[in-house]
N, CA and C atoms as a LAMMPS dump frame, in Angstrom:
ITEM: TIMESTEP
0
ITEM: NUMBER OF ATOMS
360
ITEM: BOX BOUNDS ff ff ff
-5.0000000000000000e+02 5.0000000000000000e+02
-5.0000000000000000e+02 5.0000000000000000e+02
-5.0000000000000000e+02 5.0000000000000000e+02
ITEM: ATOMS id mol type element x y z
1 1 1 N 260.218 -189.292 -266.156
2 1 2 C 261.344 -188.998 -265.272
3 1 3 C 262.092 -187.805 -265.842
4 2 1 N 262.357 -186.84 -265.002
5 2 2 C 263.077 -185.646 -265.425
6 2 3 C 264.443 -185.645 -264.757
7 3 1 N 265.485 -185.672 -265.55
8 3 2 C 266.844 -185.658 -265.024
9 3 3 C 267.458 -184.312 -265.353
10 4 1 N 267.987 -183.642 -264.366
11 4 2 C 268.514 -182.298 -264.554
12 4 3 C 270.006 -182.352 -264.853
13 5 1 N 270.346 -182.674 -266.089
14 5 2 C 271.741 -182.661 -266.519
15 5 3 C 271.823 -181.896 -267.826
16 6 1 N 273.008 -181.483 -268.174
17 6 2 C 273.194 -180.718 -269.409
18 6 3 C 272.89 -181.561 -270.64
19 7 1 N 272.975 -182.867 -270.52
20 7 2 C 272.768 -183.737 -271.674
21 7 3 C 271.287 -183.989 -271.977
22 8 1 N 270.407 -183.597 -271.074
23 8 2 C 268.978 -183.865 -271.252
24 8 3 C 268.266 -182.563 -271.584
25 9 1 N 267.471 -182.555 -272.643
26 9 2 C 266.711 -181.361 -272.996
27 9 3 C 265.588 -181.16 -271.987
28 10 1 N 265.364 -179.911 -271.63
29 10 2 C 264.353 -179.619 -270.622
30 10 3 C 262.94 -179.847 -271.118
31 11 1 N 262.732 -179.917 -272.424
32 11 2 C 261.374 -180.153 -272.916
33 11 3 C 260.824 -181.473 -272.396
34 12 1 N 261.692 -182.408 -272.103
35 12 2 C 261.247 -183.671 -271.531
36 12 3 C 260.804 -183.494 -270.086
37 13 1 N 261.171 -182.372 -269.468
38 13 2 C 260.86 -182.131 -268.067
39 13 3 C 259.582 -181.322 -267.877
40 14 1 N 259.097 -180.678 -268.919
41 14 2 C 257.895 -179.855 -268.81
42 14 3 C 256.703 -180.698 -269.236
43 15 1 N 255.716 -180.864 -268.338
44 15 2 C 254.568 -181.697 -268.694
45 15 3 C 253.675 -181.014 -269.723
46 16 1 N 252.823 -181.8 -270.365
47 16 2 C 251.812 -181.222 -271.246
48 16 3 C 250.804 -180.488 -270.381
49 17 1 N 250.615 -179.228 -270.656
50 17 2 C 249.744 -178.373 -269.857
51 17 3 C 248.431 -178.18 -270.614
52 18 1 N 247.283 -178.445 -269.968
53 18 2 C 246.009 -178.205 -270.653
54 18 3 C 245.734 -176.714 -270.82
55 19 1 N 244.933 -176.373 -271.811
56 19 2 C 244.567 -174.974 -272.03
57 19 3 C 243.73 -174.461 -270.863
58 20 1 N 243.964 -173.22 -270.43
59 20 2 C 243.134 -172.633 -269.377
60 20 3 C 241.752 -172.267 -269.925
61 21 1 N 240.849 -171.917 -269.017
62 21 2 C 239.53 -171.437 -269.433
63 21 3 C 239.296 -170.06 -268.826
64 22 1 N 238.368 -169.299 -269.426
65 22 2 C 238.1 -167.934 -268.985
66 22 3 C 236.593 -167.743 -268.812
67 23 1 N 236.209 -167.047 -267.74
68 23 2 C 234.823 -166.643 -267.504
69 23 3 C 234.837 -165.172 -267.123
70 24 1 N 233.812 -164.441 -267.561
71 24 2 C 233.732 -163.011 -267.268
72 24 3 C 232.403 -162.731 -266.582
73 25 1 N 232.475 -161.971 -265.486
74 25 2 C 231.292 -161.589 -264.715
75 25 3 C 231.198 -160.07 -264.695
76 26 1 N 229.99 -159.571 -264.863
77 26 2 C 229.756 -158.124 -264.879
78 26 3 C 229.016 -157.721 -263.616
79 27 1 N 229.462 -156.625 -262.995
80 27 2 C 228.761 -156.102 -261.829
81 27 3 C 227.415 -155.537 -262.28
82 28 1 N 226.352 -155.855 -261.534
83 28 2 C 225.019 -155.362 -261.867
84 28 3 C 225.021 -153.841 -261.827
85 29 1 N 224.525 -153.232 -262.893
86 29 2 C 224.41 -151.781 -262.942
87 29 3 C 225.686 -151.04 -263.29
88 30 1 N 226.781 -151.763 -263.542
89 30 2 C 228.043 -151.104 -263.876
90 30 3 C 228.737 -151.906 -264.968
91 31 1 N 228.53 -151.522 -266.206
92 31 2 C 229.069 -152.3 -267.321
93 31 3 C 230.582 -152.178 -267.462
94 32 1 N 231.216 -151.276 -266.706
95 32 2 C 232.675 -151.114 -266.795
96 32 3 C 233.427 -151.931 -265.748
97 33 1 N 232.724 -152.46 -264.75
98 33 2 C 233.361 -153.21 -263.671
99 33 3 C 233.163 -154.707 -263.904
100 34 1 N 234.267 -155.403 -264.158
101 34 2 C 234.219 -156.821 -264.506
102 34 3 C 235.111 -157.637 -263.585
103 35 1 N 234.734 -158.884 -263.411
104 35 2 C 235.581 -159.861 -262.734
105 35 3 C 235.884 -160.938 -263.763
106 36 1 N 237.158 -161.186 -263.986
107 36 2 C 237.58 -162.218 -264.933
108 36 3 C 238.195 -163.357 -264.127
109 37 1 N 237.675 -164.562 -264.338
110 37 2 C 238.154 -165.746 -263.625
111 37 3 C 238.863 -166.653 -264.624
112 38 1 N 240.1 -166.987 -264.296
113 38 2 C 240.878 -167.917 -265.113
114 38 3 C 241.042 -169.225 -264.349
115 39 1 N 240.687 -170.319 -264.997
116 39 2 C 240.907 -171.659 -264.45
117 39 3 C 242.092 -172.254 -265.204
118 40 1 N 243.161 -172.563 -264.467
119 40 2 C 244.375 -173.026 -265.131
120 40 3 C 244.562 -174.534 -265.124
121 41 1 N 243.755 -175.264 -264.385
122 41 2 C 243.682 -176.727 -264.416
123 41 3 C 244.922 -177.445 -263.899
124 42 1 N 246.082 -176.816 -263.977
125 42 2 C 247.317 -177.466 -263.53
126 42 3 C 248.327 -176.39 -263.161
127 43 1 N 249.126 -176.661 -262.149
128 43 2 C 250.182 -175.731 -261.768
129 43 3 C 251.461 -176.525 -261.545
130 44 1 N 252.565 -175.989 -262.032
131 44 2 C 253.864 -176.601 -261.786
132 44 3 C 254.71 -175.618 -260.988
133 45 1 N 255.858 -176.046 -260.566
134 45 2 C 256.735 -175.156 -259.788
135 45 3 C 257.297 -174.021 -260.638
136 46 1 N 257.171 -174.126 -261.953
137 46 2 C 257.679 -173.084 -262.853
138 46 3 C 256.55 -172.42 -263.646
139 47 1 N 255.328 -172.428 -263.09
140 47 2 C 254.168 -171.808 -263.738
141 47 3 C 254.063 -170.334 -263.392
142 48 1 N 253.561 -169.558 -264.332
143 48 2 C 253.137 -168.188 -264.048
144 48 3 C 251.82 -167.96 -264.78
145 49 1 N 250.916 -167.225 -264.122
146 49 2 C 249.575 -166.995 -264.646
147 49 3 C 249.41 -165.526 -264.993
148 50 1 N 248.755 -165.247 -266.118
149 50 2 C 248.573 -163.875 -266.597
150 50 3 C 247.211 -163.746 -267.263
151 51 1 N 246.806 -162.487 -267.47
152 51 2 C 245.602 -162.193 -268.235
153 51 3 C 245.962 -161.184 -269.309
154 52 1 N 245.683 -161.536 -270.558
155 52 2 C 245.893 -160.62 -271.674
156 52 3 C 244.593 -159.853 -271.893
157 53 1 N 244.7 -158.51 -271.909
158 53 2 C 243.54 -157.633 -272.089
159 53 3 C 243.8 -156.787 -273.326
160 54 1 N 242.847 -156.808 -274.261
161 54 2 C 243.001 -156.027 -275.487
162 54 3 C 241.736 -155.201 -275.695
163 55 1 N 241.936 -153.871 -275.816
164 55 2 C 240.81 -152.977 -276.125
165 55 3 C 241.317 -151.869 -277.034
166 56 1 N 240.539 -150.806 -277.182
167 56 2 C 240.924 -149.712 -278.065
168 56 3 C 242.211 -149.026 -277.667
169 57 1 N 242.63 -149.179 -276.406
170 57 2 C 243.87 -148.569 -275.929
171 57 3 C 245.094 -149.428 -276.22
172 58 1 N 244.892 -150.614 -276.757
173 58 2 C 246.014 -151.504 -277.042
174 58 3 C 245.909 -152.794 -276.256
175 59 1 N 247.042 -153.459 -276.121
176 59 2 C 247.1 -154.744 -275.437
177 59 3 C 247.969 -154.604 -274.198
178 60 1 N 247.546 -155.232 -273.115
179 60 2 C 248.372 -155.247 -271.903
180 60 3 C 248.262 -156.619 -271.25
181 61 1 N 249.291 -156.966 -270.507
182 61 2 C 249.34 -158.245 -269.812
183 61 3 C 249.305 -157.963 -268.318
184 62 1 N 248.307 -158.527 -267.627
185 62 2 C 248.209 -158.363 -266.181
186 62 3 C 248.865 -159.563 -265.516
187 63 1 N 249.699 -159.278 -264.515
188 63 2 C 250.448 -160.314 -263.819
189 63 3 C 250.017 -160.404 -262.364
190 64 1 N 250.502 -161.415 -261.688
191 64 2 C 250.301 -161.597 -260.251
192 64 3 C 248.833 -161.523 -259.847
193 65 1 N 248.024 -162.422 -260.368
194 65 2 C 246.604 -162.393 -260.024
195 65 3 C 246.352 -162.849 -258.594
196 66 1 N 245.18 -162.503 -258.076
197 66 2 C 244.731 -163.035 -256.791
198 66 3 C 244.178 -164.428 -257.068
199 67 1 N 244.836 -165.433 -256.539
200 67 2 C 244.395 -166.806 -256.779
201 67 3 C 243.626 -167.303 -255.563
202 68 1 N 242.347 -167.683 -255.779
203 68 2 C 241.521 -168.126 -254.662
204 68 3 C 241.678 -169.619 -254.414
205 69 1 N 242.306 -170.297 -255.313
206 69 2 C 242.692 -171.692 -255.164
207 69 3 C 243.984 -171.821 -255.958
208 70 1 N 244.612 -172.931 -255.854
209 70 2 C 245.918 -173.064 -256.501
210 70 3 C 245.876 -172.801 -258.002
211 71 1 N 244.757 -173.111 -258.639
212 71 2 C 244.684 -172.951 -260.09
213 71 3 C 243.52 -172.079 -260.557
214 72 1 N 242.879 -171.356 -259.651
215 72 2 C 241.786 -170.442 -259.997
216 72 3 C 242.199 -169.036 -259.61
217 73 1 N 242.301 -168.164 -260.595
218 73 2 C 242.778 -166.807 -260.345
219 73 3 C 241.729 -165.794 -260.789
220 74 1 N 241.642 -164.693 -260.032
221 74 2 C 240.614 -163.682 -260.246
222 74 3 C 241.277 -162.341 -260.536
223 75 1 N 240.767 -161.662 -261.55
224 75 2 C 241.246 -160.331 -261.909
225 75 3 C 240.064 -159.376 -261.838
226 76 1 N 240.198 -158.263 -261.116
227 76 2 C 239.191 -157.203 -261.094
228 76 3 C 239.578 -156.188 -262.156
229 77 1 N 238.688 -155.948 -263.101
230 77 2 C 238.991 -155.118 -264.262
231 77 3 C 237.979 -153.983 -264.352
232 78 1 N 238.467 -152.779 -264.586
233 78 2 C 237.614 -151.654 -264.956
234 78 3 C 238.061 -151.229 -266.343
235 79 1 N 237.143 -151.293 -267.299
236 79 2 C 237.535 -151.054 -268.683
237 79 3 C 236.349 -150.561 -269.498
238 80 1 N 236.647 -150.053 -270.654
239 80 2 C 235.603 -149.699 -271.609
240 80 3 C 235.499 -150.819 -272.633
241 81 1 N 234.388 -150.903 -273.288
242 81 2 C 234.199 -151.986 -274.244
243 81 3 C 234.317 -151.44 -275.668
244 82 1 N 234.469 -152.279 -276.647
245 82 2 C 234.64 -153.719 -276.501
246 82 3 C 236.049 -154.051 -276.011
247 83 1 N 236.161 -155.167 -275.334
248 83 2 C 237.445 -155.609 -274.791
249 83 3 C 237.491 -157.131 -274.887
250 84 1 N 238.679 -157.669 -275.073
251 84 2 C 238.816 -159.125 -275.109
252 84 3 C 239.785 -159.574 -274.024
253 85 1 N 239.524 -160.781 -273.515
254 85 2 C 240.334 -161.362 -272.447
255 85 3 C 240.824 -162.739 -272.877
256 86 1 N 242.086 -163.021 -272.553
257 86 2 C 242.658 -164.342 -272.774
258 86 3 C 243.498 -164.703 -271.555
259 87 1 N 243.214 -165.851 -270.947
260 87 2 C 244.032 -166.335 -269.835
261 87 3 C 245.288 -166.987 -270.407
262 88 1 N 246.423 -166.719 -269.767
263 88 2 C 247.718 -167.177 -270.269
264 88 3 C 248.438 -167.94 -269.159
265 89 1 N 248.864 -169.162 -269.465
266 89 2 C 249.644 -169.989 -268.538
267 89 3 C 251.01 -170.213 -269.173
268 90 1 N 252.045 -169.681 -268.521
269 90 2 C 253.413 -169.829 -269.021
270 90 3 C 254.168 -170.765 -268.086
271 91 1 N 254.784 -171.776 -268.656
272 91 2 C 255.641 -172.691 -267.907
273 91 3 C 257.035 -172.533 -268.476
274 92 1 N 257.968 -172.049 -267.644
275 92 2 C 259.329 -171.86 -268.131
276 92 3 C 260.309 -172.602 -267.241
277 93 1 N 261.046 -173.482 -267.866
278 93 2 C 262.089 -174.235 -267.19
279 93 3 C 263.384 -173.986 -267.957
280 94 1 N 264.152 -173.055 -267.461
281 94 2 C 265.397 -172.623 -268.112
282 94 3 C 265.134 -172.147 -269.533
283 95 1 N 265.562 -172.892 -270.532
284 95 2 C 265.393 -172.431 -271.917
285 95 3 C 264.121 -172.952 -272.57
286 96 1 N 263.39 -173.823 -271.896
287 96 2 C 262.168 -174.385 -272.465
288 96 3 C 260.965 -173.613 -271.936
289 97 1 N 260.224 -172.954 -272.83
290 97 2 C 259.056 -172.171 -272.433
291 97 3 C 257.842 -172.695 -273.182
292 98 1 N 256.788 -172.991 -272.428
293 98 2 C 255.538 -173.46 -273.013
294 98 3 C 254.44 -172.482 -272.612
295 99 1 N 253.661 -172.006 -273.576
296 99 2 C 252.582 -171.061 -273.308
297 99 3 C 251.26 -171.667 -273.748
298 100 1 N 250.295 -171.685 -272.84
299 100 2 C 248.957 -172.181 -273.142
300 100 3 C 247.97 -171.027 -273.008
301 101 1 N 247.04 -170.915 -273.952
302 101 2 C 246.072 -169.826 -273.976
303 101 3 C 244.653 -170.369 -273.891
304 102 1 N 243.797 -169.612 -273.204
305 102 2 C 242.372 -169.932 -273.215
306 102 3 C 241.772 -169.456 -274.529
307 103 1 N 240.504 -169.761 -274.737
308 103 2 C 239.772 -169.13 -275.829
309 103 3 C 239.718 -167.634 -275.546
310 104 1 N 239.508 -166.833 -276.56
311 104 2 C 239.374 -165.387 -276.392
312 104 3 C 237.921 -165.084 -276.024
313 105 1 N 237.734 -164.323 -274.944
314 105 2 C 236.393 -163.892 -274.531
315 105 3 C 236.254 -162.425 -274.905
316 106 1 N 235.303 -162.105 -275.766
317 106 2 C 235.078 -160.718 -276.174
318 106 3 C 233.893 -160.176 -275.395
319 107 1 N 234.13 -159.099 -274.647
320 107 2 C 233.088 -158.485 -273.823
321 107 3 C 232.52 -157.257 -274.52
322 108 1 N 231.202 -157.218 -274.573
323 108 2 C 230.473 -156.034 -275
324 108 3 C 229.321 -155.882 -274.017
325 109 1 N 229.036 -154.672 -273.549
326 109 2 C 227.966 -154.506 -272.564
327 109 3 C 226.645 -155.079 -273.071
328 110 1 N 225.889 -155.575 -272.134
329 110 2 C 224.55 -156.104 -272.388
330 110 3 C 224.566 -157.368 -273.228
331 111 1 N 225.716 -158.007 -273.287
332 111 2 C 225.798 -159.294 -273.961
333 111 3 C 225.043 -160.32 -273.124
334 112 1 N 224.287 -161.177 -273.737
335 112 2 C 223.476 -162.147 -273.015
336 112 3 C 224.293 -163.333 -272.511
337 113 1 N 225.558 -163.453 -272.89
338 113 2 C 226.344 -164.598 -272.445
339 113 3 C 227.145 -164.307 -271.186
340 114 1 N 227.084 -163.082 -270.695
341 114 2 C 227.818 -162.744 -269.48
342 114 3 C 227.069 -163.183 -268.241
343 115 1 N 227.818 -163.39 -267.181
344 115 2 C 227.242 -163.635 -265.872
345 115 3 C 227.157 -162.287 -265.171
346 116 1 N 226.024 -161.956 -264.578
347 116 2 C 225.903 -160.709 -263.822
348 116 3 C 225.954 -161.02 -262.337
349 117 1 N 226.745 -160.243 -261.62
350 117 2 C 226.858 -160.439 -260.18
351 117 3 C 226.705 -159.1 -259.492
352 118 1 N 226.219 -159.138 -258.274
353 118 2 C 226.118 -157.922 -257.485
354 118 3 C 227.238 -157.952 -256.461
355 119 1 N 228.125 -156.967 -256.516
356 119 2 C 229.237 -156.892 -255.581
357 119 3 C 228.797 -156.146 -254.344
358 120 1 N 229.147 -156.67 -253.208
359 120 2 C 228.77 -156.044 -251.934
360 120 3 C 229.94 -155.282 -251.373
């Protein structure tokens, strides 16, 4: 039960959020064009979804993803390698902020663990 009064800490109001997961798909014939899919498993009214991208140019946070379902978000990325991706789920309720991270996915062209897709 979450009671919204000054006497109750908001941490009691934020549920335990599971870690998101990350998958990376490479366009056939174009190692710079990637689709990153984040599965967030849970959404609250105070959730925000992001993708952390780190490469030789530094680190950046992508916001406002295209979500194809309430908890599945897709990012279209054009980048040089190597690059790493981390899905980020932030739940903020006033002063209580909880951040959940996926595992880090490191992309290098011609990696055998990537999914290859042909974009039409």
